[in-house]
N, CA, C and O atoms as a Tinker XYZ file with bonds, in Angstrom:
   324  protein
     1  N      0.765000   -1.115000    0.034000    73     2
     2  CA     0.015000    0.011000   -0.006000    64     1     3
     3  C      0.900000    1.167000   -0.013000    63     2     4     5
     4  O      1.935000    1.178000    0.653000    81     3
     5  N      0.513000    2.185000   -0.777000    73     3     6
     6  CA     1.306000    3.502000   -1.004000    64     5     7
     7  C      0.943000    4.303000    0.253000    63     6     8     9
     8  O     -0.226000    4.520000    0.574000    81     7
     9  N      1.981000    4.720000    0.929000    73     7    10
    10  CA     1.948000    5.712000    2.062000    64     9    11
    11  C      2.932000    6.787000    1.873000    63    10    12    13
    12  O      3.188000    7.521000    2.828000    81    11
    13  N      3.536000    6.961000    0.690000    73    11    14
    14  CA     4.402000    8.061000    0.345000    64    13    15
    15  C      3.600000    9.384000    0.336000    63    14    16    17
    16  O      2.414000    9.388000    0.008000    81    15
    17  N      4.247000   10.488000    0.692000    73    15    18
    18  CA     3.513000   11.740000    0.628000    64    17    19
    19  C      3.392000   12.147000   -0.828000    63    18    20    21
    20  O      4.179000   11.677000   -1.650000    81    19
    21  N      2.427000   13.015000   -1.192000    73    19    22
    22  CA     2.204000   13.574000   -2.501000    64    21    23
    23  C      3.281000   14.603000   -2.706000    63    22    24    25
    24  O      3.886000   15.010000   -1.714000    81    23
    25  N      3.580000   15.069000   -3.923000    73    23    26
    26  CA     4.549000   16.037000   -4.099000    64    25    27
    27  C      4.202000   17.323000   -3.483000    63    26    28    29
    28  O      5.108000   18.067000   -3.106000    81    27
    29  N      2.944000   17.656000   -3.345000    73    27    30
    30  CA     2.473000   18.793000   -2.635000    64    29    31
    31  C      1.156000   18.389000   -1.818000    63    30    32    33
    32  O      0.386000   17.560000   -2.303000    81    31
    33  N      0.916000   18.950000   -0.636000    73    31    34
    34  CA    -0.166000   18.691000    0.087000    64    33    35
    35  C     -1.454000   19.462000   -0.537000    63    34    36    37
    36  O     -1.370000   20.423000   -1.302000    81    35
    37  N     -2.570000   18.915000   -0.109000    73    35    38
    38  CA    -3.848000   19.698000   -0.574000    64    37    39
    39  C     -4.511000   20.242000    0.641000    63    38    40    41
    40  O     -4.859000   19.512000    1.570000    81    39
    41  N     -4.686000   21.546000    0.625000    73    39    42
    42  CA    -5.384000   22.169000    1.749000    64    41    43
    43  C     -6.676000   22.689000    1.259000    63    42    44    45
    44  O     -6.722000   23.446000    0.289000    81    43
    45  N     -7.783000   22.282000    1.938000    73    43    46
    46  CA    -9.221000   22.603000    1.489000    64    45    47
    47  C    -10.088000   22.927000    2.715000    63    46    48    49
    48  O     -9.876000   22.543000    3.865000    81    47
    49  N    -11.111000   23.703000    2.277000    73    47    50
    50  CA   -12.035000   24.162000    3.452000    64    49    51
    51  C    -13.134000   23.054000    3.643000    63    50    52    53
    52  O    -13.823000   22.622000    2.719000    81    51
    53  N    -13.212000   22.658000    4.909000    73    51    54
    54  CA   -14.226000   21.699000    5.273000    64    53    55
    55  C    -15.593000   22.316000    5.782000    63    54    56    57
    56  O    -16.653000   21.694000    5.717000    81    55
    57  N    -15.480000   23.509000    6.259000    73    55    58
    58  CA   -16.502000   24.338000    6.713000    64    57    59
    59  C    -16.060000   25.767000    6.687000    63    58    60    61
    60  O    -14.867000   26.023000    6.525000    81    59
    61  N    -16.938000   26.698000    6.834000    73    59    62
    62  CA   -16.532000   28.091000    6.829000    64    61    63
    63  C    -15.490000   28.412000    7.874000    63    62    64    65
    64  O    -15.740000   28.345000    9.078000    81    63
    65  N    -14.285000   28.772000    7.373000    73    63    66
    66  CA   -13.119000   28.979000    8.246000    64    65    67
    67  C    -12.474000   27.806000    8.788000    63    66    68    69
    68  O    -11.562000   27.964000    9.600000    81    67
    69  N    -12.862000   26.562000    8.413000    73    67    70
    70  CA   -12.128000   25.424000    8.920000    64    69    71
    71  C    -11.448000   24.762000    7.743000    63    70    72    73
    72  O    -12.043000   24.625000    6.674000    81    71
    73  N    -10.192000   24.345000    7.931000    73    71    74
    74  CA    -9.420000   23.818000    6.834000    64    73    75
    75  C     -8.795000   22.457000    7.243000    63    74    76    77
    76  O     -8.615000   22.132000    8.417000    81    75
    77  N     -8.485000   21.705000    6.186000    73    75    78
    78  CA    -7.876000   20.423000    6.419000    64    77    79
    79  C     -6.739000   20.330000    5.353000    63    78    80    81
    80  O     -6.864000   20.804000    4.223000    81    79
    81  N     -5.619000   19.684000    5.793000    73    79    82
    82  CA    -4.580000   19.384000    4.863000    64    81    83
    83  C     -4.359000   17.919000    4.788000    63    82    84    85
    84  O     -4.226000   17.235000    5.803000    81    83
    85  N     -4.320000   17.436000    3.578000    73    83    86
    86  CA    -4.122000   15.989000    3.271000    64    85    87
    87  C     -2.661000   15.972000    2.533000    63    86    88    89
    88  O     -2.292000   16.858000    1.762000    81    87
    89  N     -1.926000   14.879000    2.875000    73    87    90
    90  CA    -0.594000   14.861000    2.260000    64    89    91
    91  C     -0.304000   13.457000    1.496000    63    90    92    93
    92  O      0.772000   13.260000    0.933000    81    91
    93  N     -1.270000   12.571000    1.520000    73    91    94
    94  CA    -1.041000   11.303000    0.974000    64    93    95
    95  C     -2.315000   10.715000    0.418000    63    94    96    97
    96  O     -3.411000   11.192000    0.715000    81    95
    97  N     -2.173000    9.668000   -0.396000    73    95    98
    98  CA    -3.304000    8.945000   -1.013000    64    97    99
    99  C     -4.086000    8.210000    0.064000    63    98   100   101
   100  O     -5.309000    8.111000   -0.030000    81    99
   101  N     -3.382000    7.668000    1.132000    73    99   102
   102  CA    -4.073000    7.069000    2.198000    64   101   103
   103  C     -5.050000    7.933000    2.897000    63   102   104   105
   104  O     -6.204000    7.565000    3.116000    81   103
   105  N     -4.553000    9.143000    3.261000    73   103   106
   106  CA    -5.393000   10.153000    3.928000    64   105   107
   107  C     -6.513000   10.552000    3.075000    63   106   108   109
   108  O     -7.624000   10.714000    3.579000    81   107
   109  N     -6.290000   10.743000    1.680000    73   107   110
   110  CA    -7.404000   11.194000    0.834000    64   109   111
   111  C     -8.393000   10.022000    0.689000    63   110   112   113
   112  O     -9.593000   10.282000    0.598000    81   111
   113  N     -7.974000    8.787000    0.665000    73   111   114
   114  CA    -8.874000    7.663000    0.533000    64   113   115
   115  C     -9.802000    7.622000    1.787000    63   114   116   117
   116  O    -11.001000    7.385000    1.641000    81   115
   117  N     -9.291000    7.839000    2.946000    73   115   118
   118  CA   -10.057000    7.795000    4.166000    64   117   119
   119  C    -10.979000    8.873000    4.095000    63   118   120   121
   120  O    -12.152000    8.627000    4.374000    81   119
   121  N    -10.638000   10.071000    3.756000    73   119   122
   122  CA   -11.536000   11.268000    3.708000    64   121   123
   123  C    -12.649000   11.013000    2.625000    63   122   124   125
   124  O    -13.823000   11.308000    2.850000    81   123
   125  N    -12.271000   10.508000    1.555000    73   123   126
   126  CA   -13.284000   10.199000    0.477000    64   125   127
   127  C    -14.378000    9.235000    0.929000    63   126   128   129
   128  O    -15.557000    9.372000    0.605000    81   127
   129  N    -13.908000    8.243000    1.704000    73   127   130
   130  CA   -14.821000    7.197000    2.116000    64   129   131
   131  C    -15.601000    7.547000    3.427000    63   130   132   133
   132  O    -16.719000    7.075000    3.637000    81   131
   133  N    -15.020000    8.327000    4.237000    73   131   134
   134  CA   -15.657000    8.486000    5.589000    64   133   135
   135  C    -16.105000   10.001000    5.892000    63   134   136   137
   136  O    -16.966000   10.192000    6.751000    81   135
   137  N    -15.593000   10.963000    5.270000    73   135   138
   138  CA   -15.864000   12.335000    5.675000    64   137   139
   139  C    -16.392000   13.143000    4.505000    63   138   140   141
   140  O    -16.621000   14.338000    4.689000    81   139
   141  N    -16.602000   12.598000    3.326000    73   139   142
   142  CA   -17.013000   13.316000    2.207000    64   141   143
   143  C    -18.444000   13.812000    2.380000    63   142   144   145
   144  O    -19.296000   13.100000    2.912000    81   143
   145  N    -18.703000   15.050000    1.924000    73   143   146
   146  CA   -20.136000   15.475000    2.044000    64   145   147
   147  C    -21.039000   14.622000    1.136000    63   146   148   149
   148  O    -20.553000   13.832000    0.326000    81   147
   149  N    -22.351000   14.795000    1.287000    73   147   150
   150  CA   -23.348000   14.094000    0.527000    64   149   151
   151  C    -23.266000   14.244000   -0.953000    63   150   152   153
   152  O    -23.967000   13.531000   -1.670000    81   151
   153  N    -22.508000   15.067000   -1.418000    73   151   154
   154  CA   -22.417000   15.403000   -2.895000    64   153   155
   155  C    -21.716000   14.175000   -3.544000    63   154   156   157
   156  O    -20.675000   13.708000   -3.081000    81   155
   157  N    -22.359000   13.668000   -4.665000    73   155   158
   158  CA   -21.687000   12.566000   -5.409000    64   157   159
   159  C    -21.582000   13.057000   -6.881000    63   158   160   161
   160  O    -22.186000   14.050000   -7.288000    81   159
   161  N    -20.833000   12.344000   -7.588000    73   159   162
   162  CA   -20.580000   12.603000   -8.995000    64   161   163
   163  C    -19.484000   11.835000   -9.620000    63   162   164   165
   164  O    -18.775000   11.118000   -8.913000    81   163
   165  N    -19.297000   11.930000  -10.867000    73   163   166
   166  CA   -18.287000   11.054000  -11.544000    64   165   167
   167  C    -16.852000   11.370000  -11.101000    63   166   168   169
   168  O    -16.009000   10.475000  -11.163000    81   167
   169  N    -16.515000   12.643000  -10.638000    73   167   170
   170  CA   -15.114000   12.842000  -10.168000    64   169   171
   171  C    -14.864000   12.197000   -8.816000    63   170   172   173
   172  O    -13.733000   11.796000   -8.545000    81   171
   173  N    -15.905000   12.074000   -7.921000    73   171   174
   174  CA   -15.781000   11.326000   -6.719000    64   173   175
   175  C    -15.442000    9.906000   -7.004000    63   174   176   177
   176  O    -14.504000    9.341000   -6.442000    81   175
   177  N    -16.200000    9.342000   -7.866000    73   175   178
   178  CA   -16.082000    7.921000   -8.182000    64   177   179
   179  C    -14.664000    7.655000   -8.726000    63   178   180   181
   180  O    -14.021000    6.676000   -8.348000    81   179
   181  N    -14.161000    8.593000   -9.670000    73   179   182
   182  CA   -12.806000    8.488000  -10.251000    64   181   183
   183  C    -11.753000    8.629000   -9.090000    63   182   184   185
   184  O    -10.793000    7.863000   -9.021000    81   183
   185  N    -11.954000    9.569000   -8.242000    73   183   186
   186  CA   -10.967000    9.802000   -7.129000    64   185   187
   187  C    -10.895000    8.512000   -6.196000    63   186   188   189
   188  O     -9.813000    8.116000   -5.763000    81   187
   189  N    -11.968000    7.945000   -5.940000    73   187   190
   190  CA   -11.943000    6.734000   -5.014000    64   189   191
   191  C    -11.258000    5.632000   -5.788000    63   190   192   193
   192  O    -10.411000    4.927000   -5.239000    81   191
   193  N    -11.619000    5.462000   -7.101000    73   191   194
   194  CA   -10.917000    4.407000   -7.808000    64   193   195
   195  C     -9.467000    4.605000   -7.984000    63   194   196   197
   196  O     -8.694000    3.659000   -7.830000    81   195
   197  N     -9.065000    5.765000   -8.294000    73   195   198
   198  CA    -7.621000    6.033000   -8.451000    64   197   199
   199  C     -6.843000    5.877000   -7.170000    63   198   200   201
   200  O     -5.709000    5.400000   -7.205000    81   199
   201  N     -7.408000    6.261000   -6.030000    73   199   202
   202  CA    -6.815000    6.013000   -4.662000    64   201   203
   203  C     -6.670000    4.504000   -4.478000    63   202   204   205
   204  O     -5.611000    4.071000   -4.024000    81   203
   205  N     -7.570000    3.756000   -4.769000    73   203   206
   206  CA    -7.430000    2.328000   -4.572000    64   205   207
   207  C     -6.351000    1.769000   -5.449000    63   206   208   209
   208  O     -5.558000    0.943000   -4.998000    81   207
   209  N     -6.292000    2.220000   -6.776000    73   207   210
   210  CA    -5.236000    1.814000   -7.721000    64   209   211
   211  C     -3.881000    2.201000   -7.169000    63   210   212   213
   212  O     -2.939000    1.414000   -7.250000    81   211
   213  N     -3.762000    3.369000   -6.621000    73   211   214
   214  CA    -2.467000    3.861000   -6.094000    64   213   215
   215  C     -2.041000    2.963000   -4.918000    63   214   216   217
   216  O     -0.885000    2.549000   -4.830000    81   215
   217  N     -2.992000    2.670000   -4.021000    73   215   218
   218  CA    -2.721000    1.795000   -2.798000    64   217   219
   219  C     -2.357000    0.335000   -3.224000    63   218   220   221
   220  O     -1.653000   -0.386000   -2.515000    81   219
   221  N     -2.891000   -0.065000   -4.452000    73   219   222
   222  CA    -2.607000   -1.370000   -4.919000    64   221   223
   223  C     -1.355000   -1.384000   -5.718000    63   222   224   225
   224  O     -0.936000   -2.452000   -6.164000    81   223
   225  N     -0.695000   -0.203000   -5.939000    73   223   226
   226  CA     0.524000   -0.095000   -6.622000    64   225   227
   227  C      0.466000    0.032000   -8.095000    63   226   228   229
   228  O      1.494000   -0.058000   -8.766000    81   227
   229  N     -0.730000    0.244000   -8.641000    73   227   230
   230  CA    -0.852000    0.192000  -10.128000    64   229   231
   231  C     -1.054000    1.621000  -10.682000    63   230   232   233
   232  O     -1.276000    1.789000  -11.881000    81   231
   233  N     -0.976000    2.669000   -9.794000    73   231   234
   234  CA    -0.965000    4.060000  -10.352000    64   233   235
   235  C     -0.113000    4.892000   -9.516000    63   234   236   237
   236  O      0.358000    4.421000   -8.481000    81   235
   237  N      0.138000    6.148000   -9.895000    73   235   238
   238  CA     1.008000    6.989000   -9.239000    64   237   239
   239  C      0.318000    7.902000   -8.175000    63   238   240   241
   240  O     -0.820000    8.325000   -8.379000    81   239
   241  N      1.031000    8.211000   -7.011000    73   239   242
   242  CA     0.429000    8.954000   -6.013000    64   241   243
   243  C     -0.134000   10.290000   -6.530000    63   242   244   245
   244  O     -1.293000   10.604000   -6.258000    81   243
   245  N      0.644000   11.066000   -7.251000    73   243   246
   246  CA     0.097000   12.365000   -7.751000    64   245   247
   247  C     -1.033000   12.326000   -8.647000    63   246   248   249
   248  O     -1.654000   13.361000   -8.888000    81   247
   249  N     -1.375000   11.138000   -9.198000    73   247   250
   250  CA    -2.703000   11.012000   -9.938000    64   249   251
   251  C     -3.790000   10.992000   -8.973000    63   250   252   253
   252  O     -4.860000   11.527000   -9.264000    81   251
   253  N     -3.609000   10.411000   -7.823000    73   251   254
   254  CA    -4.724000   10.404000   -6.766000    64   253   255
   255  C     -4.831000   11.861000   -6.225000    63   254   256   257
   256  O     -5.936000   12.296000   -5.902000    81   255
   257  N     -3.750000   12.597000   -6.122000    73   255   258
   258  CA    -3.874000   14.034000   -5.674000    64   257   259
   259  C     -4.670000   14.803000   -6.651000    63   258   260   261
   260  O     -5.555000   15.579000   -6.290000    81   259
   261  N     -4.343000   14.582000   -7.961000    73   259   262
   262  CA    -5.017000   15.292000   -9.025000    64   261   263
   263  C     -6.576000   14.954000   -8.991000    63   262   264   265
   264  O     -7.415000   15.851000   -9.077000    81   263
   265  N     -6.901000   13.662000   -8.867000    73   263   266
   266  CA    -8.274000   13.237000   -8.814000    64   265   267
   267  C     -9.016000   13.793000   -7.576000    63   266   268   269
   268  O    -10.185000   14.173000   -7.651000    81   267
   269  N     -8.305000   13.825000   -6.452000    73   267   270
   270  CA    -8.933000   14.355000   -5.269000    64   269   271
   271  C     -9.285000   15.806000   -5.467000    63   270   272   273
   272  O    -10.388000   16.222000   -5.111000    81   271
   273  N     -8.399000   16.577000   -6.016000    73   271   274
   274  CA    -8.713000   18.068000   -6.216000    64   273   275
   275  C     -9.825000   18.124000   -7.171000    63   274   276   277
   276  O    -10.692000   18.966000   -6.934000    81   275
   277  N     -9.959000   17.373000   -8.219000    73   275   278
   278  CA   -11.127000   17.378000   -9.193000    64   277   279
   279  C    -12.329000   17.081000   -8.457000    63   278   280   281
   280  O    -13.340000   17.738000   -8.708000    81   279
   281  N    -12.352000   16.158000   -7.563000    73   279   282
   282  CA   -13.542000   15.680000   -6.801000    64   281   283
   283  C    -13.928000   16.893000   -5.913000    63   282   284   285
   284  O    -15.116000   17.197000   -5.808000    81   283
   285  N    -12.985000   17.577000   -5.289000    73   283   286
   286  CA   -13.327000   18.811000   -4.486000    64   285   287
   287  C    -13.984000   19.845000   -5.259000    63   286   288   289
   288  O    -14.985000   20.422000   -4.835000    81   287
   289  N    -13.440000   20.104000   -6.411000    73   287   290
   290  CA   -14.004000   21.163000   -7.305000    64   289   291
   291  C    -15.408000   20.728000   -7.731000    63   290   292   293
   292  O    -16.298000   21.577000   -7.789000    81   291
   293  N    -15.639000   19.506000   -8.019000    73   291   294
   294  CA   -17.031000   19.008000   -8.453000    64   293   295
   295  C    -18.028000   19.177000   -7.261000    63   294   296   297
   296  O    -19.208000   19.466000   -7.461000    81   295
   297  N    -17.510000   18.987000   -6.024000    73   295   298
   298  CA   -18.424000   19.138000   -4.910000    64   297   299
   299  C    -18.460000   20.543000   -4.309000    63   298   300   301
   300  O    -19.018000   20.741000   -3.231000    81   299
   301  N    -17.857000   21.535000   -5.012000    73   299   302
   302  CA   -17.780000   22.872000   -4.580000    64   301   303
   303  C    -17.059000   23.080000   -3.166000    63   302   304   305
   304  O    -17.424000   23.886000   -2.310000    81   303
   305  N    -16.028000   22.254000   -3.080000    73   303   306
   306  CA   -15.178000   22.307000   -1.859000    64   305   307
   307  C    -14.028000   23.212000   -2.279000    63   306   308   309
   308  O    -13.356000   22.935000   -3.272000    81   307
   309  N    -13.796000   24.273000   -1.547000    73   307   310
   310  CA   -12.734000   25.252000   -1.938000    64   309   311
   311  C    -11.335000   24.708000   -1.629000    63   310   312   313
   312  O    -11.056000   24.393000   -0.473000    81   311
   313  N    -10.469000   24.590000   -2.601000    73   311   314
   314  CA    -9.118000   24.121000   -2.475000    64   313   315
   315  C     -8.228000   25.341000   -2.486000    63   314   316   317
   316  O     -8.353000   26.225000   -3.334000    81   315
   317  N     -7.332000   25.368000   -1.530000    73   315   318
   318  CA    -6.444000   26.545000   -1.428000    64   317   319
   319  C     -5.284000   26.286000   -2.366000    63   318   320   321
   320  O     -4.881000   25.139000   -2.554000    81   319
   321  N     -4.752000   27.326000   -2.949000    73   319   322
   322  CA    -3.602000   27.183000   -3.865000    64   321   323
   323  C     -2.311000   26.756000   -3.136000    63   322   324
   324  O     -1.268000   26.596000   -3.770000    81   323
């Protein structure tokens, strides 16, 4: 299972004035499965699949990061630069 950090962390707003920082596919996978808001869509499904692929060793960690950011945008979750 991949536990290496991403090349850059992702900082995003979980509630007004509350932020969270994720640094790895493992953290993103946990958030996507346990803490994701009720919003669903194709980018969420892609992000979950890619996280599983990375943890299985068949994809690259930064692809999970990119997919996580895309899912955030789809759900109108504000990602900090």
